[in-house]
N, C-alpha and C positions, 0 to 999 in steps of 0.2 A: 509867516516869514520868521517871526520871533521864535515860534515853536521849533522850526527847522534848525535855527542857529543853536538853540538849546540842546537839541539832539546831537548836533555836530560836536559841540563842546563836551557833551557827556561821553561820546565815542573817543574823543582825543584824551579825556581824563582816564578812561579805561585803559587806553594804550600805555599811558605813563604808569598806571597802577600795575599792569602786567609786568612792565620792565622792572619796577622796584620790588615787586613780589619775587620775581626770579632772582634779583640781586640778593635778597634776604637769605636765599638758600646757600650762599657762599660763606655765611657767618661761621659755621663749624670748621671751615678750612681757611680761616683768615690768616693764619701763620704762613701757610703755603702760598696763599694769594699775595701776602705782603712780600715774601721772598721773590716771587715772580715780578711784582711791580718794581721792587728795588732793583732787581736785575735789569729790568727794562730801562730804568733811569740811568743805571751805570753804563749800559750799552750805548744809550744816547749820549751820555757824557763822554765816553771814549771816542764816539764818532765826532763829537764836537771838538775834542782835543786833537784828533788826527788832522783836522782841517788846517791847524796852525803849521803843520809840517809840509803842506802841499807846495807852498812857494819854494821852500828849501829843496824839496824833492825835484821840482821842475827846473830851478834856476841853473844847475850845472850844465844842462843841455843848451841853454841860451848862451852861457859864458863860453862854452867850448865852441859853439857855433861862431861866436864872435872872434875867437882866436884863429879858427880856420879861415874865416873871412879876411882877417888881418894878413895872414900869410899869402893869400891868393889875390888880394885886392891891391891896386896901386894907389887908391885914395882912401882917406879915413872914412869911417862909417858916418860920422856926424861932422859937419863943418866946424873946424876949430877944435876938434877933439880926436885924439889918436885912439886906435883900437885898444892899446894897452890901458889907456886912461878909462875907456868905456868898460873893459873887463874888470878893472880894479873897482870901479864904482858899483858894478853889479854884485861883486863878491862882498863888498862892504855892506850891501843891503841885507845880506844873510846874517842876521844877528840873533835869531832865536836859540841856536845851539852853540853860538860862539863862546859864551861865558862858560857853559858846561865843558866844551872842548878844551878851553884854556885851563880850566881847573884841573883837568886830568892830563894836561900836556899833550893833547891831540892836535897835530898840525892842521891848520885850516886852509892856508893858501900855498900854492906852488910858487916858485920863483917868477913864473910868467903871470902870476896873478890869478890863475885858475884854482878851483877848489881841489883839495887833496882827496885821494881815494879814501883815506881814513875818515875824513869828515863826511864825505859822500856816503860811505858805508854806515856811519852813525845816523845820518838823517834817514836813510832807507830802513835801518833796523828799528828806529823809533816809530816810523810809519807802520811797519809790519806789526810791531808790538801793540799799538793802539787798535789795529784791526783784529788781531787775535783776541784781545781783551773784549772787543765789541761783540765778536761772534760767540765767545764763551758766555758772555752775559745774555746774549740773545737765546742761546740754547737753554740756559737756566730759566729764563723768562718763559719760553714756550713750554718747557717740560712741566713747570709748576702750574702755569695757568691752564694748560690742557688737562693736567691731573685734576685740578679743581673742577673744570668743566665736566669731566667724566663722572666724578663723584656726585656732582649736583644732579646730573641726569639720573643716576642710580637712585638718588633720594626721591626725585620726582616720580619715578616708576613705583618705588616702594609706597609712596604716599597715596598715589592714585589707586593702587591695588588694595591697600588697606581701607581707603575711603569707600571704594565700590563694594568690597565684601561686607562693609558695615551698613550699607544702605538697606532699606526695608524692601520687602517683596513688592510693595506698591510701586517703588522706583523701577524695578525690573519689568513690571507690567506695563509701564509707560514708555519704555525705551527699546529701540531696536538693537539686538545684541551685536549685529554687524557694525552698526555705528559706534557702539561702545568699544569694540575691538579696535576699530580704526583710530579712535581717539587715544586709546592706550598704547598703540603701536606707531601709527603714522605720525600723529601729532607730537609724541615725545621724541620720535626719531628726527623730526624736523627741528625740534629744539636742540637735540643732541648735536646734530650736524652743525648748527649755527654756533652753539656755545663752544663745542670742542675744537672747531676749526677757526674761530674768529676771536676768542677771548684773548689769545696771545697777541694777535695783530692789533686788536682794539686797545691793548695797553701799550704796545711798543711803537706803533705807527704814529700816533699823535706826538709822542716824545721825540721821535726821530725827525718829524717835520719841524718841531720847535727848535731842535738842535741845529738843523740845516738853516732854517730861517734866522735863528739867533746869530749864527756865525756870519751870514750874509749881512745882516744889519750891523754887527760889530765891525766887520771889515769895511763896510761902506762909511761908517762913522770915522774910522781911523784914516781912510784915504780921502774922505770928503766927496765920494762918488755915490750918488743916491739913485742912479738911473735904474740899476737892476732891482733894488727893493721896490721902486715905484712900479716897474713892469710886473713884478711878482705879486705885489699886493693888490694890483688891479686885476691880474689874471686869475689869482687863486679863488676869489669869490665867484668868478664866472665859471671856473672849473668845477666848483663844489655845487653850483646851482642845480645841475642835472641830478645830483645825488638826492637833494632835498625834494625836488618836484617829482621825480620818477619813483623815489622811495615810497612815498605815500600811496602811489598807484599800485606798486608791487604788493604792498601789504594787503590792500583791499582785494586784489585779484587772488592772492594766495589764501585768504580767508574763504573765498568761494571755492577755490581749488580743493582745499582740505575737506570741505563739505561734499564735493563731488567724489573724491576718492573714498570717503566714508560710504557713499552710495554704492560704489564699486565693490567694496569689501562686504557691505550688507547683502548685496545681490549674490555674491559668491557664497556667503555663509548660508543664505536661505536655500539656494539651489543644492549645495552639497549635503545639507542636512535632510533635504527632501528628495534626494536623488532617485529613490525607488519610485516615487510618484511621477517624477519627470520622465523616467524611462517607461513606466507603465502606460503613460498617455502619449508616448512618442513626441515629447515636447523639447527634445534636445536642440533642434534647430531654432525653435521659437525663443528658448532661453538664451541660446548663443547670440541671437539677434538683439534681444533685450540688453544683454550684457554689453554687446558691442556699442549700442546706442549710449548707454550710461558711461562706458569707457571713453567714447569719443567726446562727450561733453567735458569730461575731466581733461582730456588732451588739449581741447581748445582753450581751456582756462590756463593750462601750463604754458602753451605757446604764447598767449597774450602776455603772461608774466615774463617770458623769455625775451619778447620784443622790447619790453621796457628795460629789462636787465642789460641786454646787449647794447642798448643805445648809450648807456652811461660811459663806457670806456672810450668809444670813438670820439664822443663830444669832449671828454676830458683830455684825450690825446691831442685833439686838434688845437685846443686852447694852449696846451703845454708847448707844442711845436711852434705855434705862432709867437708865444712869448720868447722862446729860445732864439728864433730867427731875428726877432726885433732886437734882442740884446746883442747878438753877433753883428748885426748891421751897425749898431751903435759902436761896438768895439773896433770894427773895421774903419769906420769913419773917424774915430778919435785916435787911431794908431796905437792901441794898447798892446803891451807885451804879452806873450803867451802865459807867463807866470801870473800876471795880473788877471788874465781871463780865467785861467784854471781855478784860481783861489775863490772865484765867485761862481763859476758855472758848474763845477763839480758838486758843491753842496746842493745846488738847484736840481741837478740831475739825480742825485741820491735821494732827494726829497720826493721826486716824482713817483717812484714805485710805491712809496708809502701813501702818497695821495691817491694813487690808483687803487691801492688795496682798500682804502677807505670806501670806495665805491662797492667793492665786493663785500666788505664788512657790513655796509648799510643794507645791501641786498639780503645777506644772511640774517641780519637782525630783523628786517621786516618780515622775512619768512618765519623766524622763530616767534616774533611777537604775534603774528597771525595765528600760529599754533598755540602759543601761550594763552591768548584770549579764549580759545576753545577749551584748553586744558583747565584754566581757572574757572570757566563757566561750569564745567563738570564738577570740579572740586567744591565749588560754592553751593552745590545742591545739598540740602540737608533733609533727607527723608528717613534717616536712620532712627531706629527706636532708641530714645534717650533715657538714661537712668536718672532718677532723682538723687539728690545728695544723700549720702549715707543710706543706701537702699538696704532692705531687709534681705538677709541671706537664708534661704530655705535649706534646712539640713535633711528633712524627711517629709513625706506626705502622710498625714495622719487621718484626715476626716473626709473631705469632699471637695469636688470642683463645682462651682456654681456660676451660671450665667444669670445676671440680674438686670433686667430691662435693657438688654444690649441692642444698640443700634449701630450699624456699620454701613457705610456707603463707599462706592468706588467711583470717584468723580461725582457726577450728578446722579448716578444710578444707585438706588438703595438696595443693598444686598440682604441685610438682616434688619428686622424691625421688631423691637420689643420682645426679644428672646429671653425667656425665663426657663431655666433647666438646672436640676441638681444631679450630680453624678457621684454617688457614695463610693467610698473606698472599697475596693475589691469587687465592684460590680462591672458588668459588661453592658454598655449603652451603645446601641446601634442607631445610626441616623440614615434615613432613606429619603428619597425624593428625586424629582427630575433633575436633569443636568442644568446647572445654573441656579438651583434653588437656594444655595448657600451652605451646603454640607462642608465643603473643604474650607470655607471661610471660618466656620466655627472651630475647626481643628487648628487653623492658623492663629486664631485669637487665643486659644489655650496656651500655645507655645510662644505667644506674643511676637509673631512675625509681623503682625499689624497691631495697631491700637484702636480701640473702639471709638466711635464718634461720641457716644454717650452710653451711660450705664456702666456696668462693671463685670469683669471676669475675675472671680475670686478663687483662690486655692487656700483651703483651711481658713476662710474668712479674710484673707489678705488679698487686696487688689494686686493683680500681677504687675501693674505699673509701678507699684512700690517695692517690687522684688528685684534683687540683683539678677540681671538677665542670664548670666552664666550659671547661677545656681538653679534658676527655673528650668533651663534646658537640660541641666544635668539629671533631673528627675523625670524627663520625658524622652521616650523613644518613639521613632517614626518609621513605619514601613509603608511605602507608597506603591501604588499600582505601576507608576512609571519609575522603575528601579534606576537609581543613579549609582553607577560604578565609575571609578577613576582608572585611567590608563596606568595601572600599577599591578602588583602581584595580587593573587587571591588572598593571601595572608594579610597583606597591608590593607586591602579593602575591608576585610573582616574587622581588623583592629583599628580602623580609621577613627581617630579621636582618642584612641587608647594605645599610643605607640609603645607604652611600657608593658603591654600584655605579652605574656610568655607564649611560646609555641604550644605548650600543653593547653593553655586557656583557649587559644584560637581553635585548636582541634576539638576541644570539648564543646565549644559553641557551635562549630560546624556539624558535629555529630547530632546535637539537639535539633539543628535546623535541617537534618537529612541531607547535608551537603558533603559530608566527609567521603561518602562512597564515590560519587562522581569525580571528586577531586583526585583520588588516589587510584582509581581503577584502570588507569592507562589512557583514558580519553584525553587527558591533559598531561603529557609526559613529564612536565616539570612540577606536577603536583601543586602544592601550596605556593610555589615560586613561579607559577605560570602568570605571565602578564596578560591581563584580560583584554587589552586593546581599548581603542577609543569607545567610550560609553559601554564597554563590556561586550563588544561585538563578537569576541571569540567564544562566548558562552551562549547557551540557549536561553530562552525566556525563563524557563523553570529554574535553571541553574543560577541565573542572575538573582531571581527572587529569593532563593535559598541562601545565597551569599549575603543578601541584604538582611534577611531574617537573622542569620548568624551574627551579623554586626550588632543588631538590636539586642540579641541574647547576651552578647559579651558586655554590652553596656549595662544590662540588668536594671532597667529603670522601673520605678514603681508605677508610673503612668505610661500607657502605651496608646499611640494613635495609629490606627490601621486604616489605610485606604485600600479597599478590596484588591487583594493581590493575586487572585486566581481566575479572574474573568477571561483572560486570553490564553489559558493553558489547556492542554489536552487532559483527558480523564486521569491517566496514570500520574502525570506530573502534578495535576491539581491535587490529587490525594496526598502526594508527598509534601507538597507545599502546605496544604491544610493541616496535616499532622504537625509540621514545623510551627505553624501559626498557633495551633493549640498548645504546643509546648511553651511557646513564647508567652501566651496569655495566662498561664498558670500563676496564681497569686498576684495578679496585677489588676489595676484599674484600667479598663479598656474603653476608648472612644473609637468606635468602628464606623467608618463610612462604607455603607453597603450598596453594592450594585446587584449582586445575586442574593435574593432573599433567602435562598436555601442555606446560606452560610450564617444566618443570624437567628435561626429559629429558637435557639437556646439562650438568646440574650436576655439579661434581666429586665431591660427596658428597650423598647423600640420607639424612636421619635420620628415622626413624619413631618418633613419640611415642604412647604409649598410657597413659592414666591417670597422667601425670606421670613415666613412665619411658621411657628409650630402649629400644625392643624390636628395632630393626633399623637397620643402617647399610650403606651401599654406593652404587654407581652405579645408574643406572636399569636397566641390563641385568642387573647382578648381583642386584638385588632382585627383578626380574621372573622370574628363573630359579628362585627358591625356591618349591617346591610348598607351598601352604598358608601362605605367608608373608603378613604383614599388608599389605605394600605391594602385593603381587600381588592380594590381595583388593580393596583400594581401587581399583586400576587396572581390574580386571574390572568393578567396580560402575560406574565412569565410562564405560568404553568398550565393555564387553561382552567376554566371554571370547574370547581369541585375538586381539584387536585390539591395536594399539600399535606 
């Protein structure tokens, strides 16, 4: 029981933490926010001021009604008091503008004791002025607070994108990309909707409620009538109670709902990226049903939240109407004048929309906090490769790459165990082995996409963990089997990372990569300005590989990591790509992950990996001469016994 309470308190603390962390994002825009808040106070102040004119505004209609009644009635309105006396008394009660009118010689009373049209016009103009000022202040309040809200959301998106691009590959190996996209889009959109739409109301509504309540209290103190404040201050907590109770439930439901919409996005991403397999196995109907099931779960969550949301307003409205009726019954029973009723009931009615808006604000805030919890949960993950203070900056590669007693695991699974290997400058070292043996992991450790669990990866005797990451990766080029191209022009894909490269440099790199011909021979009418499409789908496999090689040639790195780039190409295209790779390998230190053994015959050293351990090293001929050796067995499987 105690453990459960502790968890409950921790959840509530995290809720407050999310709120205050969001609030901290407004600091760069504190001037704008201050202007918005001040405008909100000014608007509420002018609302408060306009209430003092209400009685003056209504009173003429009562006095004129009294005159008409005098002319048509045979008896006085009140026993022992003539209509003229009654009218005169009512006019004398209008004192708020009287001094101002007298100062500027504005007549206040007609001969019959009624209010002059000049004085009536003055009271009406004053009322209009206050309301104009209120609405102007409200406009400034909403403009500035919404501006701040929009800027905050832009900052949140920038931060999460920067954070995610900085995470290690280990992070991306543990997360579903669809879930990640949902958190970056749906969760931030939920925060944006709440902040952009409610920050203005959240600053102005409480002030307006205070202005209305303050005037009611002030008037009640002046008149000595405390019935309405008593009714309001009993009814208000009852009206706010649904906001508090249902708000917590809404937040909890939306946390589950955002998790479900993430499942929806994840399912879409998975199916669309693998659409060729879906179609090849006639799984369209099955996938549609799976998506439908996932989508329905999300819909059920949203409907549960809607039931709680929509319950707030009717409950508040019922309480408000009950309080209003109770006050009107009291006014009727005590025989109050219209002006006395208006001066109290109008502020109460004007406070009601703001109170009702608080329910909406609370709903939006609960939604945003549910999304913010998920947002900060993602932001607070720290898997990025961190630099030491004052890291060493590598200017050039001079001697060798060394793996020294390297151990690396992925979760509980050990990938590399006690790896020792030296790669001298200018040499070509090829790594072979079965899938999952650790070949790609070794390449990733050289570029420090991961950090070793123990041991060291050294470049010229310096641990890569002591090196500035940007300078390390500046000297490394990578060409992978799974070519990555962006939905941009061919030229921009070649110059990716080198935006300052000239057109001549881009063309020279493309020529070395055997890519120039297919770019300009008419197959792609826009040449280097051809947009390659999502993941380069407008280009063939060989074309994509040559663009990728041209990118590495333009970078001109001293260290090159090659993940066999020709395994899925036809013979002619393979020859063109292999020629491009040979051009790229010239005068470079090469770490090659080999799938086709025919491409590594001339490597200076071939390393055979099995279950995370180096089991053989040597040249092609040396390894092939070993009876029963692992390399020889792999070679015989690919080419047949005796070939090679």
